[in-house]
C-alpha positions in Angstrom: 56.9 81.2 -63.2 60.2 81.5 -63.0 62.8 82.2 -65.9 65.5 80.0 -66.5 68.5 81.1 -65.0 70.7 81.2 -68.3 68.7 83.7 -69.6 68.6 85.8 -66.7 72.4 86.1 -67.3 72.2 86.5 -70.9 69.8 89.0 -70.6 72.0 91.1 -68.1 74.9 90.7 -70.6 73.6 92.2 -73.3 72.0 95.1 -71.2 75.7 95.9 -70.1 76.9 96.1 -73.6 74.6 98.1 -75.6 73.4 101.5 -76.0 70.3 102.6 -74.3 68.2 102.7 -77.6 69.9 99.4 -78.6 68.5 97.9 -75.1 65.6 99.2 -76.1 65.5 97.0 -78.8 67.1 93.8 -77.2 64.7 93.9 -74.5 61.6 93.8 -76.3 63.1 90.5 -78.8 64.2 89.7 -75.1 60.7 89.6 -73.6 59.5 87.9 -76.4 61.7 85.3 -75.9 61.1 84.8 -72.6 57.1 84.3 -73.4 57.9 81.7 -75.8 60.0 79.9 -72.9 57.2 80.3 -70.1 54.6 78.7 -73.5 56.8 75.9 -73.7 57.7 75.1 -70.0 53.7 75.1 -69.5 52.9 72.7 -72.3 55.2 70.8 -70.5 53.5 71.1 -67.3 49.8 70.9 -68.8 51.0 67.6 -69.9 52.6 65.8 -67.2 49.7 66.4 -65.1 47.6 65.2 -67.8 49.2 62.0 -67.7 49.4 62.2 -64.2 46.0 62.6 -63.9 44.8 60.1 -66.7 46.8 57.4 -64.6 44.6 58.3 -61.8 41.3 57.9 -63.3 42.4 54.6 -65.3 43.6 53.7 -61.1 40.4 54.2 -60.2 38.4 52.9 -63.2 39.8 49.9 -61.9 39.2 49.9 -58.6 35.4 50.3 -59.2 35.6 47.8 -61.2 36.6 45.2 -59.0 34.7 47.0 -56.1 31.6 46.5 -58.7 32.4 42.3 -59.4 32.5 41.7 -55.5 29.5 43.5 -55.2 28.1 41.0 -57.1 29.1 37.8 -56.2 27.0 39.3 -52.6 23.7 37.9 -52.0 21.8 41.1 -52.3 20.5 42.3 -49.0 16.7 43.8 -47.5 16.2 47.2 -47.9 14.2 50.0 -47.7 15.3 52.3 -49.9 14.6 53.5 -52.9 16.4 53.2 -55.9 16.2 54.8 -59.3 14.0 53.7 -62.3 15.5 52.2 -65.3 13.9 53.5 -67.9 16.2 51.8 -70.8 14.5 49.7 -73.4 16.8 46.8 -74.2 16.5 43.9 -76.1 16.1 39.9 -75.2 19.3 37.3 -76.6 17.3 34.6 -76.3 19.1 32.6 -74.0 17.6 33.0 -70.5 14.5 31.2 -73.0 16.2 27.4 -73.6 15.7 25.9 -71.1 11.6 26.8 -71.1 11.0 25.3 -74.3 8.3 22.3 -72.8 7.1 24.6 -70.2 3.3 24.5 -71.3 2.0 26.6 -68.6 -0.3 28.8 -70.2 -2.1 31.4 -67.8 -5.9 33.1 -68.0 -7.2 35.8 -70.0 -8.6 38.2 -67.5 -6.2 39.7 -64.7 -8.7 40.1 -61.4 -5.6 40.2 -59.2 -2.4 42.0 -60.0 0.3 43.3 -57.5 4.1 44.4 -58.8 4.2 46.6 -55.7 5.0 49.8 -57.6 4.4 52.9 -55.4 3.9 50.7 -52.2 6.0 52.7 -49.1 8.8 50.6 -48.1 8.2 49.3 -44.4 4.9 49.7 -44.4 2.4 46.4 -44.9 1.7 45.9 -48.6 -1.4 47.0 -49.8 -3.4 45.3 -51.9 -2.9 42.2 -49.1 -4.3 41.2 -45.8 -2.4 40.0 -42.6 -4.2 36.6 -42.0 -1.1 36.3 -39.1 2.6 37.3 -38.5 4.1 40.6 -39.7 5.1 41.4 -43.5 6.0 44.1 -45.2 7.2 46.2 -48.0 10.9 46.4 -48.9 13.6 46.9 -51.7 16.0 43.7 -52.9 17.9 43.6 -55.4 16.8 47.1 -56.3 13.3 45.1 -56.6 9.7 45.8 -55.0 9.2 42.8 -52.9 7.2 41.5 -50.3 8.9 40.8 -46.8 7.7 38.2 -44.5 9.8 39.7 -40.8 8.5 37.2 -38.9 8.8 33.2 -39.5 4.9 31.2 -40.6 3.7 34.8 -41.8 0.8 34.5 -43.1 -1.1 37.1 -46.2 -3.6 37.1 -48.5 -5.4 39.4 -50.9 -7.4 42.5 -50.4 -10.5 41.2 -52.4 -13.9 43.4 -52.6 -16.1 40.0 -52.6 -15.6 36.6 -50.7 -15.2 32.9 -52.9 -13.5 35.1 -56.0 -11.6 32.2 -57.8 -13.7 31.5 -60.6 -14.0 27.4 -62.3 -11.2 28.5 -64.4 -8.4 30.3 -62.7 -3.9 30.4 -62.7 -2.2 32.0 -60.2 1.3 32.6 -60.5 4.5 34.4 -58.2 7.9 34.3 -57.6 9.0 33.0 -54.0 12.6 33.5 -53.1 15.3 30.4 -51.5 18.4 31.6 -49.7 18.9 27.4 -49.5 18.1 24.6 -50.9 16.0 22.7 -48.2 15.8 24.3 -45.4 12.9 26.8 -46.7 9.2 26.6 -47.8 6.2 28.5 -48.9 2.9 27.0 -48.7 -0.2 28.3 -50.3 -3.0 27.4 -49.1 -6.4 27.4 -51.0 -9.9 27.7 -49.0 -11.9 24.2 -48.7 -8.7 22.6 -50.3 -5.5 20.9 -48.9 -2.4 23.0 -49.2 0.0 23.1 -51.7 3.7 22.5 -49.8 6.9 23.7 -51.5 10.4 23.8 -51.4 13.5 24.2 -53.2 13.2 20.0 -54.5 9.7 19.6 -54.7 5.8 20.4 -54.5 3.3 18.6 -53.0 -0.1 18.2 -52.1 -1.5 16.4 -49.1 -1.8 12.3 -50.0 -1.7 13.4 -53.4 1.2 12.1 -55.0 3.1 14.4 -58.0 5.5 14.0 -60.4 9.2 12.2 -59.1 11.2 14.8 -57.3 13.8 17.2 -59.3 17.5 18.2 -58.5 17.5 20.7 -55.8 16.8 24.3 -57.2 19.7 26.8 -56.9 19.4 30.4 -54.3 17.8 32.7 -56.1 14.6 33.5 -57.6 12.1 30.4 -58.7 8.6 31.2 -59.9 5.6 29.3 -59.4 2.8 28.5 -61.2 -1.1 27.0 -60.8 -3.1 26.6 -63.4 -7.3 25.1 -62.3 -9.7 23.7 -64.8 -13.2 23.1 -62.6 -11.7 20.0 -61.6 -7.9 19.3 -63.2 -4.9 20.8 -61.2 -1.7 21.5 -62.3 1.2 23.4 -60.5 4.6 24.0 -61.2 7.9 24.8 -59.9 10.2 27.1 -62.8 10.1 25.0 -66.0 8.5 21.4 -64.5 5.4 20.7 -63.7 5.8 18.8 -60.2 1.5 18.8 -59.2 -1.0 17.0 -61.2 -4.7 16.2 -60.1 -7.2 15.4 -63.0 -9.7 15.3 -59.9 -9.6 18.0 -57.2 -13.7 17.0 -55.9 -13.3 20.2 -54.6 -13.5 23.4 -55.7 -10.7 26.0 -54.5 -12.4 29.7 -53.6 -9.8 32.2 -51.7 -6.4 31.9 -51.4 -3.5 32.7 -49.2 -0.2 32.1 -48.8 2.5 31.4 -46.0 6.3 30.8 -45.7 8.9 29.4 -43.2 12.4 30.4 -43.6 15.5 30.1 -42.2 18.5 31.3 -44.7 22.1 32.2 -44.9 21.9 33.5 -42.1 19.3 34.4 -38.7 16.9 36.9 -40.1 16.8 36.4 -43.6 12.7 36.8 -44.4 10.9 34.7 -47.0 10.4 36.8 -49.7 7.2 37.3 -52.5 7.1 39.3 -55.8 5.2 39.4 -59.1 1.5 38.0 -57.9 -0.9 37.8 -60.6 -4.1 36.0 -60.7 -5.9 35.7 -63.5 -9.7 33.8 -65.2 -10.5 32.0 -67.8 -8.1 29.1 -69.6 -10.3 29.1 -73.7 -7.3 27.1 -75.3 -5.5 29.6 -77.5 -6.9 28.0 -81.0 -10.3 28.3 -79.8 -9.7 31.6 -79.3 -8.1 31.9 -82.4 -10.9 30.1 -84.4 -13.7 32.5 -82.4 -12.0 35.9 -82.6 -9.7 35.8 -85.9 -6.6 36.7 -83.1 -4.9 35.4 -80.1 -4.6 38.1 -77.0 -2.6 37.4 -74.7 -1.6 38.4 -71.2 1.1 35.7 -70.9 4.1 36.9 -73.0 6.0 39.0 -70.0 9.1 40.9 -70.4 11.0 42.8 -67.6 10.0 45.9 -66.6 10.9 49.0 -68.8 12.1 46.4 -71.0 12.1 44.2 -74.6 13.0 41.3 -72.1 11.3 38.6 -72.7 10.8 36.6 -68.9 10.9 32.9 -69.1 8.0 31.7 -67.9 6.6 33.4 -70.7 7.6 30.7 -72.6 4.0 28.6 -72.3 2.1 31.2 -73.9 5.1 31.3 -77.1 5.0 27.5 -77.0 1.4 26.8 -77.7 1.3 29.4 -80.4 4.7 28.0 -82.3 3.1 24.5 -82.2 -0.8 25.9 -83.8 2.0 27.5 -86.8 3.7 24.6 -87.3 0.5 23.2 -87.2 -1.1 25.3 -89.1 1.6 26.3 -91.8 -1.3 28.6 -93.4 -1.9 30.6 -90.4 0.8 33.9 -90.7 0.6 36.4 -87.9 0.9 40.0 -86.9 2.5 39.8 -83.3 1.3 43.5 -82.1 2.7 44.7 -78.9 0.9 47.2 -76.4 1.5 48.7 -73.4 -0.1 50.5 -70.3 -0.2 54.2 -70.6 2.6 54.6 -67.7 6.1 56.6 -68.3 6.3 58.7 -72.3 4.2 58.5 -75.2 7.5 58.0 -76.7 9.0 55.6 -75.3 5.9 53.1 -75.2 6.0 53.1 -78.4 8.9 52.3 -78.8 9.0 49.9 -76.1 6.4 48.5 -77.7 7.8 47.8 -81.3 10.7 46.2 -79.7 9.3 43.5 -78.1 6.6 43.1 -80.7 10.1 42.3 -82.4 11.5 40.5 -78.7 8.6 37.9 -79.6 9.2 37.2 -83.5 13.2 36.5 -83.2 12.0 34.0 -80.2 9.6 32.5 -82.6 12.0 32.5 -85.5 14.7 30.6 -82.6 11.7 27.8 -82.4 11.9 27.6 -86.1 9.1 29.4 -87.5 10.2 31.0 -90.8 10.5 35.2 -90.4 7.7 36.0 -93.9 5.1 34.3 -92.0 4.8 37.2 -89.1 5.5 40.9 -89.4 5.5 43.4 -85.8 3.8 46.3 -84.9 3.6 48.3 -81.6 0.9 50.1 -80.6 2.4 52.1 -77.5 -0.7 53.0 -75.1 -2.4 53.9 -77.7 -4.8 51.4 -77.4 -6.1 50.2 -73.8 -8.9 47.1 -73.3 -9.2 48.4 -69.5 -9.3 51.6 -67.5 -5.3 52.5 -66.1 -6.5 53.7 -62.8 -5.6 50.3 -61.3 -2.5 47.7 -61.7 -5.1 45.0 -63.1 -6.9 47.4 -65.5 -2.9 48.7 -66.2 -2.3 44.7 -66.8 -4.7 44.0 -69.2 -3.1 46.5 -71.4 0.1 45.1 -70.9 -0.8 42.7 -73.9 0.5 40.7 -76.9 -1.8 40.2 -79.7 -1.4 37.7 -83.0 -3.6 39.1 -85.7 -4.3 36.9 -88.6 -2.7 38.2 -91.8 
């Protein structure tokens, strides 16, 4: 580091004027002065560098925020790249559930087919499905696992061990993606029964007429749910029941799904995710009377989080109505997970999921004093954890009478 010129001149003058011994003493003092000056200058430079670095970081951070906001506006693209799994536990705000306040779909008791596409190899054909025609493959869309219908009019069906696997009482649920408002369609084919046509503004089935058409659904993911009870068929599009056939005459035995996609641009594939078939349909109050508790797999959460999915509102609405009709009934809400992940994390997750359900019940008018919560994590399985169906049966919420 350079010493100031004034200081050098002063040093030269003093050294020429003093004796040898005095020169030595003064020299020592001048070295101290020099070091002190150097330290002060270093501090000034370091401070300037720190301020400059802070300014650069703030600028980069703002640029990232602008870029992120811009990217969020873009439509996600189908990709075969892997993404990291989110292991945080997030609580539900309940805001998304309000629109589903009149939803009355209740899924079956036992999962007989479940495919959330976890562990699938992207770019390969989905392992739990059979190809009827066309071309489909596993992909990532917006960071989520999906089935991508690479070719238009592609049709796939669940790969089941036996034929005619649909029981007398069953439910089917899945999510579909729409890029725009009119030019796309998904077709649910029920063997021995007319096909169900699903578009953004209606659901139809052959000559059967459903409810009046609803306003066109916005682009994005939408939930489809179907329930069959011996002869009656109901079909839901998000929170709306659009098809209600009291006597179908023929019992469905198998199902497949196909898609016709004309997305926002050429090559936009139809997309499918979260497919589930469940057996049974005993009313929740009847379950309570016979077992002293209600075991439901219809209250669903975002993966690894305590955020309640809107399609859970059918079960929640029915149990809330039960508690309002029977003020003497109080429940302990118990959360259960499968064995995937860390034990401690699953314990915390089950605690917070039970708490999220209680919070939604209180939002709907049930006094908090009538509800307790308990999380059991993965400690009380009712099925094996070796298959997706077994895991789905273990992921449950139980309402135990207090």
